[in-house]
C-alpha positions in Angstrom: 13.7 -11.7 -61.7 11.4 -14.0 -59.8 8.7 -15.4 -61.6 5.2 -16.7 -59.6 2.5 -18.8 -61.8 0.0 -16.7 -60.2 1.5 -13.4 -60.9 1.8 -14.9 -64.8 -2.1 -15.8 -65.1 -2.8 -12.2 -63.2 -1.0 -10.2 -65.9 -2.4 -12.3 -68.9 -5.9 -11.8 -67.5 -5.1 -7.9 -68.1 -3.4 -8.6 -71.2 -5.7 -10.9 -73.1 -8.5 -9.6 -75.2 -11.2 -10.3 -72.9 -13.5 -11.8 -75.6 -11.1 -14.3 -76.9 -11.7 -18.2 -75.8 -9.5 -19.8 -73.0 -11.2 -23.2 -72.7 -13.4 -25.0 -75.2 -15.3 -28.0 -74.4 -18.1 -29.4 -77.0 -20.7 -26.6 -76.9 -19.2 -24.9 -73.7 -16.9 -21.7 -74.1 -15.1 -19.9 -71.7 -13.8 -16.3 -72.4 -10.3 -15.5 -71.4 -12.4 -12.4 -68.9 -14.7 -15.4 -67.8 -11.4 -17.6 -67.1 -9.9 -14.7 -65.3 -12.9 -13.7 -63.1 -13.7 -17.4 -62.2 -10.1 -18.4 -61.4 -10.1 -15.4 -58.9 -13.1 -16.3 -57.4 -12.3 -19.8 -56.9 -8.7 -18.9 -55.8 -10.3 -16.5 -53.0 -13.0 -19.6 -52.2 -10.3 -22.4 -51.7 -8.4 -19.8 -49.3 -11.3 -20.2 -46.9 -12.3 -23.1 -44.2 -8.8 -22.9 -42.5 -7.0 -23.6 -46.0 -3.8 -21.9 -46.0 -0.7 -21.2 -48.4 1.1 -24.5 -49.4 -2.1 -26.7 -48.6 -2.6 -29.5 -51.2 -5.7 -29.6 -53.8 -6.3 -32.9 -55.4 -8.1 -32.9 -58.7 -9.8 -36.2 -59.3 -11.2 -35.2 -63.1 -11.1 -35.9 -66.9 -9.9 -33.6 -69.5 -12.7 -30.6 -69.0 -12.6 -26.8 -68.1 -12.9 -27.1 -64.5 -9.1 -28.8 -64.0 -7.5 -25.9 -66.0 -9.8 -23.6 -64.0 -8.8 -25.3 -60.5 -5.0 -25.5 -61.6 -4.6 -22.0 -62.4 -6.7 -21.0 -59.1 -4.0 -23.1 -57.3 -1.4 -21.0 -58.6 -3.4 -17.6 -58.1 -4.2 -19.1 -54.0 -0.5 -20.2 -53.5 -2.3 -24.0 -53.2 -0.5 -26.9 -54.2 -2.0 -29.0 -57.4 -2.2 -32.6 -57.0 -3.3 -34.7 -60.0 -5.0 -37.8 -59.7 -5.4 -40.5 -62.2 -9.2 -41.0 -63.1 -8.6 -44.8 -63.4 -7.4 -45.2 -60.5 -8.8 -48.0 -58.0 -9.9 -47.4 -54.5 -6.1 -48.4 -52.8 -4.4 -46.6 -55.5 -7.0 -43.4 -54.9 -6.5 -44.0 -51.2 -2.5 -44.0 -51.6 -2.1 -41.0 -53.5 -4.6 -38.7 -52.0 -3.0 -39.5 -48.5 0.5 -39.6 -49.7 0.0 -36.1 -51.0 -1.7 -35.0 -47.9 -4.4 -33.1 -49.7 -6.8 -31.2 -47.7 -9.3 -30.4 -50.9 -10.5 -32.8 -53.2 -11.8 -31.3 -56.4 -13.8 -34.5 -57.9 -16.3 -34.9 -60.7 -19.9 -36.5 -59.7 -19.2 -39.2 -61.5 -16.5 -40.4 -59.2 -19.1 -39.6 -55.8 -19.9 -43.2 -55.4 -16.6 -44.4 -54.9 -15.3 -41.8 -52.9 -18.3 -42.0 -50.2 -16.9 -45.6 -49.6 -13.6 -44.4 -49.2 -13.9 -40.8 -47.2 -13.2 -43.0 -43.6 -9.6 -43.6 -45.1 -9.0 -40.1 -46.1 -9.3 -38.3 -43.0 -6.8 -35.2 -43.8 -9.5 -34.0 -46.7 -11.3 -31.0 -45.2 -13.3 -30.1 -48.4 -15.0 -32.1 -50.8 -15.7 -29.9 -54.0 -17.9 -31.7 -56.6 -17.9 -30.6 -60.1 -21.2 -30.9 -62.0 -21.4 -33.2 -64.5 -25.6 -34.4 -64.1 -25.0 -36.3 -61.6 -26.4 -35.6 -58.0 -24.4 -33.7 -55.6 -23.0 -36.1 -52.9 -24.4 -35.6 -49.5 -20.6 -35.1 -48.1 -19.9 -32.5 -51.1 -20.5 -28.8 -51.7 -21.0 -27.9 -55.3 -18.0 -26.1 -57.6 -19.7 -23.9 -59.6 -21.2 -21.0 -57.2 -17.2 -21.2 -55.9 -15.9 -20.1 -59.5 -19.1 -18.1 -60.6 -19.8 -16.1 -57.6 -17.8 -13.4 -56.2 -16.1 -9.9 -57.4 -13.6 -11.7 -59.7 -11.0 -9.6 -58.9 -7.2 -10.7 -58.3 -6.2 -11.6 -54.9 -4.4 -9.2 -53.1 -1.7 -11.3 -51.8 2.4 -11.7 -52.4 3.7 -14.7 -53.9 6.8 -16.7 -54.0 9.2 -18.4 -56.8 8.9 -21.2 -54.4 5.7 -21.8 -54.4 4.8 -25.5 -55.1 3.1 -27.5 -57.7 2.8 -31.4 -57.7 2.9 -33.7 -60.3 2.5 -37.7 -59.5 4.0 -40.0 -61.7 2.3 -42.5 -63.7 3.5 -45.5 -61.2 4.5 -47.6 -64.1 8.3 -48.4 -62.0 6.7 -48.4 -58.8 4.1 -46.4 -56.6 3.6 -42.6 -58.1 5.9 -40.4 -56.7 5.0 -36.4 -56.3 7.4 -34.4 -58.0 7.7 -31.5 -56.3 8.0 -28.4 -58.9 8.9 -24.7 -57.8 7.1 -22.4 -59.3 9.9 -20.1 -61.2 11.7 -23.7 -62.1 8.2 -25.1 -63.8 7.9 -21.8 -65.7 11.2 -21.9 -66.9 10.7 -25.0 -68.0 7.7 -24.7 -70.1 9.5 -22.1 -71.9 9.5 -19.0 -69.9 6.6 -17.6 -72.4 7.7 -18.8 -75.2 6.8 -21.7 -77.6 9.7 -24.1 -78.2 7.7 -25.8 -81.1 7.2 -22.5 -83.0 10.9 -21.4 -82.1 9.7 -18.6 -79.9 12.1 -17.5 -77.4 11.0 -16.9 -73.6 10.1 -13.3 -72.0 12.6 -11.3 -69.4 9.8 -9.7 -67.3 5.9 -9.7 -66.6 6.1 -6.5 -68.4 7.5 -7.7 -71.7 4.9 -11.1 -71.2 1.9 -8.2 -71.4 3.7 -6.3 -74.3 4.0 -9.7 -76.1 0.5 -10.8 -75.6 -1.1 -7.2 -76.3 0.5 -7.0 -79.3 0.0 -10.7 -80.9 -3.6 -10.8 -79.6 -5.3 -14.1 -78.9 -3.0 -17.2 -79.1 -2.9 -20.4 -80.7 -5.4 -22.8 -80.2 -4.2 -26.5 -78.4 -6.0 -29.6 -78.1 -4.8 -32.3 -75.2 -5.7 -35.5 -76.7 -3.9 -37.2 -73.7 -5.3 -36.7 -70.0 -4.3 -33.1 -68.4 -3.5 -35.5 -65.1 -0.5 -36.5 -67.1 2.4 -34.0 -67.6 2.1 -33.9 -72.0 -1.2 -33.0 -71.5 -1.1 -30.6 -68.6 2.4 -29.1 -69.7 1.4 -28.3 -73.1 -1.5 -26.8 -71.9 0.7 -24.5 -69.8 2.4 -23.5 -72.3 -0.4 -22.3 -74.9 -2.6 -20.9 -72.0 0.8 -18.8 -70.7 1.0 -17.3 -74.1 -2.7 -16.1 -74.2 -4.1 -19.0 -76.1 -6.9 -21.6 -75.9 -7.1 -25.0 -74.8 -9.7 -27.5 -76.5 -10.8 -30.5 -75.1 -12.6 -33.3 -76.0 -16.0 -34.2 -74.2 -15.6 -37.9 -75.1 -14.9 -39.9 -72.1 -12.8 -42.1 -74.1 -10.8 -41.1 -76.7 -12.3 -41.1 -80.3 -10.2 -40.0 -83.4 -13.4 -39.0 -85.2 -14.6 -37.0 -82.3 -10.5 -35.1 -82.5 -10.8 -34.4 -86.0 -14.3 -33.2 -86.1 -13.0 -31.0 -83.2 -10.3 -29.6 -84.9 -12.0 -28.5 -87.7 -14.7 -27.0 -85.7 -12.7 -25.2 -83.4 -9.9 -24.4 -85.7 -7.4 -26.1 -83.7 -3.7 -25.3 -84.3 -1.8 -28.0 -82.2 -2.5 -31.1 -80.9 -0.6 -33.6 -77.6 -0.9 -37.1 -78.0 1.1 -39.8 -76.5 2.9 -42.3 -79.2 1.0 -44.4 -81.6 -1.8 -45.4 -79.1 -3.0 -42.3 -80.2 -1.6 -41.6 -83.6 -2.8 -44.8 -85.1 -6.4 -44.3 -84.5 -6.0 -40.9 -85.9 -4.5 -42.1 -88.8 -7.2 -44.8 -89.3 -9.9 -42.6 -89.3 -8.3 -39.9 -91.7 -7.6 -43.1 -94.0 -11.5 -43.7 -93.7 -13.3 -40.2 -93.8 -10.4 -38.0 -94.8 -13.0 -35.5 -96.8 -15.2 -35.4 -93.8 -12.7 -33.4 -92.1 -10.7 -29.8 -92.1 -7.1 -29.7 -91.0 -6.1 -26.4 -92.8 -5.5 -24.7 -89.2 -3.7 -27.8 -88.2 0.4 -26.4 -87.3 1.7 -29.7 -85.9 1.4 -32.8 -83.6 3.4 -33.0 -80.7 3.9 -36.4 -79.2 5.9 -37.2 -75.8 6.2 -39.8 -73.5 6.6 -43.2 -76.1 8.2 -44.1 -79.1 6.0 -42.7 -82.4 6.5 -44.5 -85.3 8.1 -42.9 -88.7 5.5 -44.9 -90.9 2.6 -43.3 -88.9 4.2 -39.9 -89.0 4.8 -40.3 -92.7 1.5 -41.2 -93.3 -0.3 -38.4 -91.4 1.7 -35.7 -93.5 0.6 -37.1 -96.3 -2.8 -36.3 -95.2 -1.9 -33.0 -93.9 2.0 -31.7 -95.7 1.8 -28.4 -93.9 2.2 -29.6 -90.5 5.0 -30.6 -88.1 5.3 -33.8 -86.5 7.0 -32.8 -83.4 8.4 -35.9 -80.5 9.3 -34.1 -77.7 11.6 -35.9 -75.3 10.9 -35.2 -71.6 9.4 -36.9 -68.6 7.4 -36.2 -64.7 11.0 -35.1 -63.7 12.0 -32.6 -66.4 11.1 -31.2 -69.7 13.0 -30.6 -72.5 15.9 -33.4 -73.0 15.8 -33.3 -76.6 13.6 -32.5 -79.3 13.1 -34.5 -82.8 10.9 -32.7 -86.0 9.8 -34.5 -88.9 8.4 -32.7 -92.1 6.6 -33.8 -95.3 10.0 -32.8 -96.6 12.1 -34.4 -94.3 12.3 -37.3 -91.6 14.1 -38.2 -88.3 14.9 -41.6 -87.1 13.0 -42.9 -84.4 14.2 -42.3 -81.4 16.9 -39.7 -82.5 16.4 -36.6 -80.7 18.7 -33.0 -80.9 19.7 -32.8 -77.3 18.2 -30.0 -75.2 20.0 -27.1 -73.6 22.1 -28.0 -70.7 21.3 -31.6 -71.2 24.3 -34.4 -70.7 24.6 -37.9 -70.9 26.7 -40.2 -67.8 27.7 -43.6 -67.2 26.9 -45.0 -64.3 29.7 -44.1 -62.6 29.3 -40.2 -63.6 31.7 -40.2 -66.7 30.2 -38.1 -69.2 29.6 -40.2 -72.7 31.4 -38.5 -75.7 29.5 -38.2 -78.6 30.3 -41.1 -81.0 31.5 -43.4 -78.6 28.9 -46.1 -78.9 28.7 -46.1 -74.8 25.5 -46.0 -73.6 24.5 -43.8 -71.0 21.7 -41.8 -69.0 20.5 -38.9 -70.1 20.7 -36.2 -67.6 19.1 -32.4 -67.5 20.8 -30.2 -65.3 18.2 -26.9 -66.4 15.5 -25.8 -64.3 14.7 -29.0 -62.6 11.8 -30.3 -59.6 12.9 -30.2 -56.0 12.7 -34.0 -55.9 9.9 -36.2 -54.5 7.5 -35.4 -52.1 8.2 -37.4 -48.6 10.6 -39.7 -50.4 14.5 -38.8 -49.4 16.1 -41.8 -50.4 14.5 -42.0 -54.4 15.0 -38.2 -54.4 18.9 -39.0 -54.1 18.9 -41.4 -56.6 17.4 -39.6 -59.0 18.7 -35.9 -58.2 22.5 -36.1 -58.4 25.3 -33.7 -58.2 28.4 -34.1 -61.0 30.8 -32.0 -61.3 29.1 -29.5 -59.0 25.8 -28.9 -61.2 22.8 -30.6 -59.8 20.9 -32.9 -62.5 17.9 -35.0 -62.7 18.7 -38.6 -64.1 15.2 -40.6 -64.5 17.0 -43.5 -66.0 16.5 -43.1 -69.6 19.3 -44.9 -71.5 20.7 -43.3 -74.4 24.0 -43.1 -76.6 25.3 -40.0 -78.2 26.2 -40.4 -81.6 29.0 -38.6 -83.8 27.1 -35.5 -84.7 25.9 -35.1 -81.1 22.1 -36.3 -81.7 20.5 -38.7 -79.2 19.6 -41.9 -79.6 17.1 -43.1 -76.9 17.6 -47.1 -75.7 15.1 -47.0 -73.2 14.2 -46.9 -69.3 16.6 -48.6 -67.5 14.2 -50.2 -65.2 13.1 -52.1 -68.0 16.1 -53.0 -69.4 17.0 -56.4 -70.0 20.2 -58.5 -69.3 20.3 -61.3 -71.5 23.4 -63.4 -71.4 25.3 -60.8 -70.2 23.8 -58.2 -72.8 21.6 -55.3 -72.3 18.6 -55.1 -74.4 16.5 -52.1 -74.4 13.2 -52.9 -74.9 12.0 -49.6 -77.4 14.7 -50.4 -79.9 13.0 -54.2 -80.2 9.4 -52.9 -80.1 9.5 -50.2 -82.6 11.5 -53.0 -85.2 8.3 -55.3 -84.2 5.8 -52.4 -85.0 7.5 -52.6 -88.4 5.7 -55.5 -89.6 2.9 -55.0 -91.4 0.5 -57.4 -89.2 1.6 -55.7 -86.3 -0.3 -52.9 -84.6 1.3 -52.5 -80.9 4.5 -54.3 -79.4 5.5 -54.3 -76.0 9.3 -56.4 -75.3 9.8 -57.6 -71.6 12.4 -60.0 -69.8 11.4 -62.8 -67.5 13.8 -65.1 -65.6 15.4 -67.8 -67.7 17.7 -70.5 -66.4 20.3 -70.4 -69.0 20.3 -66.7 -70.2 19.3 -64.6 -66.9 16.7 -63.0 -68.7 14.8 -64.0 -71.7 13.9 -61.3 -74.3 10.1 -61.9 -74.6 7.6 -59.7 -77.1 4.1 -59.3 -76.5 2.1 -58.0 -79.6 -1.5 -57.0 -80.8 -1.8 -57.7 -84.4 -4.1 -55.3 -86.6 -7.8 -55.8 -87.0 -6.9 -58.2 -90.3 -3.3 -58.9 -89.1 -2.0 -62.3 -89.4 1.6 -63.3 -88.8 3.3 -66.7 -87.2 5.8 -66.2 -84.3 8.4 -67.6 -86.4 7.6 -64.9 -88.8 7.9 -62.4 -86.3 11.0 -63.3 -84.7 12.6 -63.6 -88.6 11.9 -59.4 -88.9 14.0 -58.9 -86.1 16.6 -61.0 -86.6 17.2 -59.6 -89.9 17.4 -56.2 -88.5 19.0 -56.3 -85.1 21.8 -58.6 -83.5 21.0 -61.8 -82.5 20.7 -61.5 -78.8 18.1 -58.6 -79.2 15.6 -61.4 -80.9 12.9 -62.4 -78.8 13.0 -66.1 -77.7 9.3 -66.2 -78.0 6.8 -63.4 -79.4 3.4 -64.0 -77.7 0.1 -62.5 -79.2 -2.4 -60.7 -77.2 -5.9 -59.0 -77.7 -4.9 -56.0 -76.8 -1.6 -54.5 -75.1 -3.7 -52.4 -72.9 -2.1 -49.2 -72.8 -3.5 -46.3 -70.2 -5.2 -43.3 -70.7 -1.8 -41.3 -71.4 -0.3 -44.1 -74.4 2.2 -45.7 -71.5 2.2 -49.6 -70.9 2.2 -51.3 -67.9 5.5 -53.4 -68.6 5.2 -55.3 -65.0 1.9 -56.6 -66.0 2.9 -57.7 -69.2 6.1 -59.3 -67.8 3.7 -61.1 -65.7 1.5 -62.2 -68.3 4.4 -63.4 -70.4 5.9 -65.4 -67.8 2.5 -67.3 -66.9 2.2 -68.0 -71.1 5.7 -69.4 -71.2 5.7 -71.2 -68.1 2.3 -73.0 -69.1 3.3 -73.9 -73.1 6.7 -75.3 -71.5 4.8 -77.3 -69.0 
């Protein structure tokens, strides 16, 4: 059968117990009955004023219930979700909203002043819808709340298509953000098709089976995306829980606060959390170390991390606080879900960067040959399952990333890896930041993980800078713990004792902060420029 997420949420609206929570945000709760009614009203309201199926709706919001209400309303209305990074400045905002051809912009009041100055550069936006966050209504905007609260709340009487689109713009760490185009049906299968990959629950085969499963099970799990919903890790994990009839819990704080997280987990009996590596996990661990007795963790089943490496030492320490949970590493990207997975429990540990290969995943050399297990030959990981159509308005990048090999269409985002003799995959790093030093390839994440095992190091990034002798020089950039002390020579020795000599950084520079973004990722290009200036200054 064909699938459409609008039809799926119509089915869930009838099957999930109406009184159970769909969205929880501080003191505010939206029941499934209210969620269904509000998203139906909003979907109908969005389809007025000349807005038609296929038009783009940009969401300029932090984590809050209205983000998911608007996204589901887009599915129901056959409109296209466009995520907008709330940390972007004017030129970046103008680029992404204009590039997406957004006709509707749903935004929080806190961003109204900046948008007022930008309106003249966004002529395609016909409707400005402001979410109430306690700020005055902008003179150019209409209120969100009446659109969601007023109306019959009935499902839309429209025929939807499996080809209806969903856009997810990439973070732009390797160039300008790119709009990844997902068909509704492919996205549904990519997020598990009604199953839960963390819990080993299989997908469903029909809307009737989804209805029966949800009615038999009752309310689903409660999931807290600690990372932004504007990025794939937060939003896709939220979809997995919502499409199983569960609840999404969001944190009201503007910035990530580990104490707020742990208090919310106990307050709302959260079952699963989504994070992005150590940028979230280390503050979470510090908060538990300081006040473990203040927090209730007994409902927590798993912590899911995706996007960057997650240190084994941090996982072990978190498991010491709560041995009954699972630490789940998911290897994916905006362009594909399910490249691989790694599970760590209190009784067993997976090596950093080692993943069990996902279904329909292969590794190819640059010239298209499949890498054989145990060959020690690096290659690009490729996913041949449900994948996007490509990048919006960028045929050249689409052709480079989405390739047909032996008659099968794969997405190849650029992640280098090895296939071990047992068939597992060892992630080496993104090809775009791979360092070529004296003819040898150095994958930054491998060196970063070794640097982070030094007791004085809180965070680390490894970059390459131009070098007359080596072509590129490997440079470590580290952020030390609050009381951490380590010399540059000591940190270089720490790496040399564990990795080949050519992987040892020529310099290790200490910075006050790595400055990771809200999605936990580092700006490699900016850090490389910083390293180049620091090294050149020292030489002068």
